[in-house]
C-alpha positions as a Markdown table, in Angstrom:
| # | Residue | x | y | z |
|---|---|---|---|---|
| 1 | Val | 55.3 | 94.9 | -54.0 |
| 2 | Leu | 53.7 | 92.7 | -51.2 |
| 3 | Val | 56.2 | 89.9 | -51.3 |
| 4 | Asp | 60.1 | 89.4 | -52.5 |
| 5 | Asn | 63.2 | 88.0 | -51.3 |
| 6 | Arg | 64.1 | 91.0 | -50.0 |
| 7 | Ala | 62.1 | 93.6 | -48.1 |
| 8 | Gly | 62.7 | 97.1 | -46.9 |
| 9 | Glu | 62.7 | 98.4 | -42.8 |
| 10 | Gly | 59.5 | 97.0 | -41.2 |
| 11 | Leu | 58.4 | 94.4 | -44.0 |
| 12 | Thr | 58.7 | 91.0 | -44.0 |
| 13 | Ala | 61.2 | 89.0 | -46.4 |
| 14 | Glu | 60.2 | 85.7 | -48.2 |
| 15 | His | 61.5 | 83.5 | -50.8 |
| 16 | Gly | 58.4 | 84.3 | -53.4 |
| 17 | Leu | 56.5 | 87.1 | -55.2 |
| 18 | Ala | 53.5 | 89.3 | -54.5 |
| 19 | Leu | 52.3 | 92.6 | -56.7 |
| 20 | Trp | 49.5 | 95.0 | -55.5 |
| 21 | Val | 48.5 | 96.4 | -58.6 |
| 22 | Glu | 46.1 | 99.1 | -59.1 |
| 23 | Ala | 44.9 | 100.0 | -62.8 |
| 24 | Gly | 42.2 | 100.0 | -65.2 |
| 25 | Gly | 39.7 | 100.5 | -62.1 |
| 26 | Arg | 40.8 | 97.4 | -61.1 |
| 27 | Arg | 42.6 | 96.4 | -57.7 |
| 28 | Leu | 44.5 | 92.7 | -58.1 |
| 29 | Leu | 46.9 | 90.7 | -56.7 |
| 30 | Phe | 49.5 | 89.3 | -58.7 |
| 31 | Asp | 50.6 | 86.6 | -57.1 |
| 32 | Thr | 50.2 | 85.6 | -53.3 |
| 33 | Gly | 54.1 | 84.8 | -52.2 |
| 34 | Ala | 54.6 | 81.5 | -50.2 |
| 35 | Gly | 51.9 | 82.7 | -47.3 |
| 36 | Gln | 53.9 | 84.1 | -44.1 |
| 37 | Ala | 54.7 | 87.4 | -45.6 |
| 38 | Leu | 51.6 | 88.4 | -47.3 |
| 39 | Pro | 49.3 | 89.4 | -44.2 |
| 40 | Pro | 52.1 | 91.7 | -42.3 |
| 41 | Asn | 53.3 | 93.1 | -45.5 |
| 42 | Ala | 49.6 | 94.4 | -46.6 |
| 43 | Ala | 49.1 | 95.6 | -43.1 |
| 44 | Ala | 52.2 | 97.5 | -42.9 |
| 45 | Leu | 51.3 | 98.8 | -45.9 |
| 46 | Gly | 48.2 | 99.8 | -44.9 |
| 47 | Leu | 46.4 | 97.6 | -48.1 |
| 48 | Asp | 43.3 | 96.2 | -47.2 |
| 49 | Pro | 43.6 | 92.6 | -48.9 |
| 50 | Ala | 39.2 | 92.4 | -48.3 |
| 51 | Arg | 39.3 | 95.2 | -51.5 |
| 52 | Thr | 41.2 | 92.8 | -53.6 |
| 53 | Gln | 39.2 | 91.9 | -56.8 |
| 54 | Thr | 41.2 | 90.0 | -59.1 |
| 55 | Leu | 43.6 | 87.8 | -58.0 |
| 56 | Val | 46.1 | 86.1 | -61.3 |
| 57 | Leu | 48.7 | 83.4 | -60.9 |
| 58 | Ser | 51.4 | 83.6 | -62.9 |
| 59 | His | 52.2 | 80.1 | -62.5 |
| 60 | Gly | 51.4 | 77.0 | -60.3 |
| 61 | His | 54.6 | 76.9 | -58.1 |
| 62 | Trp | 54.4 | 77.0 | -54.1 |
| 63 | Asp | 56.3 | 80.7 | -53.8 |
| 64 | His | 53.6 | 82.4 | -55.5 |
| 65 | Thr | 50.5 | 80.7 | -54.5 |
| 66 | Gly | 51.0 | 80.3 | -50.9 |
| 67 | Gly | 48.6 | 82.7 | -49.9 |
| 68 | Ile | 45.6 | 82.1 | -51.5 |
| 69 | Ala | 44.0 | 80.4 | -49.1 |
| 70 | Trp | 44.5 | 83.6 | -46.3 |
| 71 | Leu | 43.8 | 86.1 | -49.3 |
| 72 | Arg | 40.4 | 83.7 | -50.1 |
| 73 | Arg | 39.3 | 84.5 | -46.5 |
| 74 | Gln | 39.9 | 88.3 | -46.6 |
| 75 | Ala | 38.2 | 88.6 | -49.9 |
| 76 | Pro | 34.8 | 86.9 | -50.0 |
| 77 | His | 34.3 | 88.1 | -53.9 |
| 78 | Leu | 37.7 | 86.9 | -55.3 |
| 79 | Glu | 37.8 | 86.1 | -59.0 |
| 80 | Val | 40.8 | 84.4 | -60.2 |
| 81 | Phe | 42.6 | 83.9 | -63.0 |
| 82 | Ala | 45.4 | 81.4 | -63.7 |
| 83 | His | 46.5 | 79.0 | -66.3 |
| 84 | Pro | 44.7 | 75.3 | -65.9 |
| 85 | Gly | 48.3 | 73.6 | -65.8 |
| 86 | Val | 48.8 | 75.7 | -61.9 |
| 87 | Val | 47.2 | 72.8 | -59.7 |
| 88 | Gln | 49.3 | 69.9 | -61.4 |
| 89 | Pro | 51.9 | 67.6 | -59.5 |
| 90 | Arg | 55.8 | 69.5 | -59.7 |
| 91 | Tyr | 59.0 | 68.6 | -58.5 |
| 92 | Ser | 62.3 | 70.3 | -58.4 |
| 93 | Ile | 65.5 | 67.8 | -58.8 |
| 94 | Arg | 68.9 | 68.6 | -57.6 |
| 95 | Gly | 71.8 | 66.2 | -56.8 |
| 96 | Gly | 69.4 | 63.0 | -57.4 |
| 97 | Ser | 67.0 | 64.5 | -54.3 |
| 98 | Ala | 63.4 | 65.1 | -55.7 |
| 99 | Arg | 61.7 | 67.9 | -53.8 |
| 100 | Ala | 58.1 | 68.7 | -54.3 |
| 101 | Ile | 56.9 | 72.3 | -55.6 |
| 102 | Pro | 53.2 | 72.4 | -56.5 |
| 103 | Met | 50.4 | 74.6 | -55.3 |
| 104 | Pro | 50.0 | 73.8 | -51.2 |
| 105 | Gly | 47.2 | 71.4 | -50.9 |
| 106 | Glu | 45.3 | 74.2 | -48.6 |
| 107 | Ala | 45.6 | 76.6 | -51.4 |
| 108 | Met | 44.1 | 73.9 | -53.9 |
| 109 | Ala | 41.1 | 73.4 | -51.7 |
| 110 | Ala | 40.8 | 77.2 | -51.2 |
| 111 | Leu | 40.5 | 77.4 | -55.2 |
| 112 | Asp | 38.2 | 74.3 | -55.3 |
| 113 | Ala | 35.8 | 76.3 | -52.9 |
| 114 | Leu | 35.1 | 79.1 | -55.3 |
| 115 | Glu | 31.9 | 79.1 | -57.5 |
| 116 | Pro | 32.9 | 78.2 | -60.8 |
| 117 | Ala | 31.8 | 81.2 | -62.3 |
| 118 | Arg | 34.4 | 83.1 | -60.2 |
| 119 | Val | 37.7 | 81.2 | -61.5 |
| 120 | His | 38.9 | 81.7 | -65.3 |
| 121 | Trp | 40.9 | 79.2 | -66.6 |
| 122 | Val | 43.4 | 81.3 | -69.2 |
| 123 | Gln | 44.8 | 79.7 | -72.4 |
| 124 | Ala | 44.7 | 82.5 | -74.8 |
| 125 | Pro | 45.6 | 86.2 | -73.9 |
| 126 | Leu | 43.1 | 88.5 | -72.6 |
| 127 | Glu | 42.0 | 92.0 | -71.2 |
| 128 | Leu | 41.4 | 92.0 | -67.5 |
| 129 | Ala | 40.4 | 95.6 | -67.7 |
| 130 | Pro | 41.0 | 98.7 | -69.9 |
| 131 | Gly | 44.7 | 98.9 | -70.5 |
| 132 | Val | 45.2 | 95.4 | -68.3 |
| 133 | Gly | 45.7 | 91.9 | -69.1 |
| 134 | Leu | 47.4 | 88.7 | -69.7 |
| 135 | Thr | 49.6 | 87.4 | -72.2 |
| 136 | Gly | 48.2 | 84.1 | -72.3 |
| 137 | Pro | 50.3 | 81.0 | -72.7 |
| 138 | Ile | 53.6 | 82.1 | -73.8 |
| 139 | Pro | 55.3 | 80.6 | -77.0 |
| 140 | Arg | 58.9 | 79.0 | -76.4 |
| 141 | Glu | 60.7 | 80.6 | -79.6 |
| 142 | Thr | 64.0 | 81.1 | -78.6 |
| 143 | Asp | 67.0 | 78.9 | -78.5 |
| 144 | Phe | 68.8 | 79.9 | -75.5 |
| 145 | Glu | 66.3 | 80.3 | -72.8 |
| 146 | Asp | 64.5 | 77.7 | -70.5 |
| 147 | Pro | 62.4 | 76.9 | -67.7 |
| 148 | Gly | 65.4 | 78.3 | -65.3 |
| 149 | Gly | 65.7 | 75.1 | -63.0 |
| 150 | Pro | 65.9 | 71.3 | -62.7 |
| 151 | Phe | 61.8 | 71.4 | -62.7 |
| 152 | Tyr | 60.1 | 68.1 | -63.7 |
| 153 | Leu | 56.5 | 66.7 | -63.4 |
| 154 | Asp | 57.7 | 63.2 | -61.8 |
| 155 | Pro | 60.2 | 62.7 | -58.9 |
| 156 | Glu | 62.0 | 60.4 | -60.9 |
| 157 | Gly | 63.0 | 63.2 | -63.4 |
| 158 | Arg | 61.5 | 61.4 | -66.5 |
| 159 | Arg | 59.3 | 64.1 | -67.5 |
| 160 | Pro | 60.9 | 67.7 | -67.4 |
| 161 | Asp | 58.7 | 70.3 | -67.0 |
| 162 | Pro | 58.0 | 72.8 | -69.4 |
| 163 | Ile | 55.9 | 75.3 | -66.9 |
| 164 | Glu | 53.5 | 75.7 | -69.8 |
| 165 | Asp | 51.4 | 77.4 | -67.0 |
| 166 | Asp | 53.5 | 80.2 | -66.9 |
| 167 | Leu | 51.9 | 84.0 | -68.0 |
| 168 | Ala | 52.8 | 87.8 | -67.5 |
| 169 | Leu | 50.5 | 90.7 | -66.7 |
| 170 | Trp | 50.7 | 94.0 | -68.8 |
| 171 | Ile | 49.7 | 97.1 | -68.4 |
| 172 | Arg | 49.6 | 100.1 | -70.3 |
| 173 | Thr | 50.6 | 103.4 | -69.4 |
| 174 | Glu | 51.5 | 107.0 | -70.8 |
| 175 | Lys | 55.2 | 106.3 | -71.2 |
| 176 | Gly | 54.7 | 102.7 | -72.5 |
| 177 | Leu | 53.9 | 99.1 | -71.2 |
| 178 | Val | 54.8 | 97.8 | -67.7 |
| 179 | Val | 55.3 | 93.9 | -67.7 |
| 180 | Cys | 55.0 | 91.7 | -64.3 |
| 181 | Val | 56.2 | 88.5 | -64.4 |
| 182 | Gly | 56.4 | 85.8 | -61.8 |
| 183 | Cys | 59.4 | 84.1 | -62.4 |
| 184 | Ala | 59.4 | 84.5 | -66.4 |
| 185 | His | 59.8 | 80.4 | -66.7 |
| 186 | Ala | 59.1 | 81.0 | -70.4 |
| 187 | Gly | 61.8 | 83.1 | -70.8 |
| 188 | Leu | 62.0 | 86.5 | -70.4 |
| 189 | Val | 62.5 | 87.5 | -74.0 |
| 190 | Asn | 59.7 | 85.1 | -75.1 |
| 191 | Thr | 57.6 | 86.4 | -72.8 |
| 192 | Leu | 58.5 | 90.4 | -74.1 |
| 193 | Arg | 58.0 | 89.0 | -77.9 |
| 194 | Gln | 54.7 | 88.1 | -76.7 |
| 195 | Val | 53.8 | 91.3 | -75.4 |
| 196 | Gly | 55.1 | 92.7 | -78.6 |
| 197 | Arg | 53.0 | 90.7 | -80.7 |
| 198 | Leu | 49.7 | 91.5 | -78.4 |
| 199 | His | 50.9 | 95.5 | -78.6 |
| 200 | Pro | 52.4 | 96.0 | -82.1 |
| 201 | Gly | 54.3 | 99.4 | -81.8 |
| 202 | Glu | 54.1 | 99.8 | -78.2 |
| 203 | Gly | 57.1 | 100.3 | -76.4 |
| 204 | Val | 58.1 | 98.8 | -73.0 |
| 205 | Arg | 58.5 | 101.2 | -70.4 |
| 206 | Ala | 59.5 | 98.5 | -67.1 |
| 207 | Val | 59.9 | 94.8 | -66.8 |
| 208 | Met | 59.3 | 94.0 | -62.4 |
| 209 | Gly | 59.2 | 90.7 | -61.1 |
| 210 | Gly | 61.5 | 87.2 | -61.2 |
| 211 | Leu | 63.5 | 86.5 | -64.2 |
| 212 | His | 65.1 | 83.3 | -62.9 |
| 213 | Leu | 68.6 | 83.9 | -64.7 |
| 214 | Gly | 70.6 | 83.3 | -61.2 |
| 215 | Ala | 71.7 | 80.2 | -62.9 |
| 216 | Ala | 71.6 | 81.2 | -66.5 |
| 217 | Ser | 74.9 | 80.3 | -68.6 |
| 218 | Pro | 77.0 | 83.4 | -70.3 |
| 219 | Arg | 75.5 | 82.6 | -73.3 |
| 220 | Arg | 72.2 | 82.9 | -72.6 |
| 221 | Leu | 72.9 | 86.2 | -70.5 |
| 222 | Asp | 74.7 | 87.6 | -73.5 |
| 223 | Arg | 71.3 | 86.9 | -75.7 |
| 224 | Thr | 69.1 | 87.9 | -73.2 |
| 225 | Val | 70.6 | 91.5 | -72.6 |
| 226 | Ala | 71.1 | 91.8 | -76.8 |
| 227 | Ala | 67.8 | 91.1 | -77.0 |
| 228 | Leu | 66.2 | 93.7 | -74.5 |
| 229 | Ala | 69.1 | 96.3 | -75.9 |
């Protein structure tokens, strides 16, 4: 875990998420946090960002994409995998006040500067390497899950943001699948159903990342627990 809201001794905490993954012969970063914690934490943990082959973006919010420009400068041969919706404007509206929460402009410029062949727009499930892959867009099937907050595509709050760019990473291990989620805006249960469709009969060993259940209703929490069980 390179970036998280809480951090161990000698590491920097930050609102956001970034996971370093080595699997299937690949070295990849799953999200980049908000941008400030990634450089010092990589150094403290002895990880060389120049060795990053692949960047996966779980979705386009600022606290998951803020470190893209820095990573781009460190890893000149970087390949990026993300849903095309990651670059759209988006807002959070609380108490009648709108706050812009999109991918930062510097991060968008860094993506634009990449050769087109190194940016992969994910619109279906795919395998990144043997035993490592992405869910692609996640169908919203449950009646108790929502994006997890007051998210909109406009500052007036007329167009709710379903965060359709949300996707998850799966890794096959000898003890089952490990599923990495950025915020699980598609819903944790919807996400695991999608993983189950891609890997029928395989068990899930672990889920890592953000679940966006802090403001969930008791009904949603109960249904989520029951589904996990």
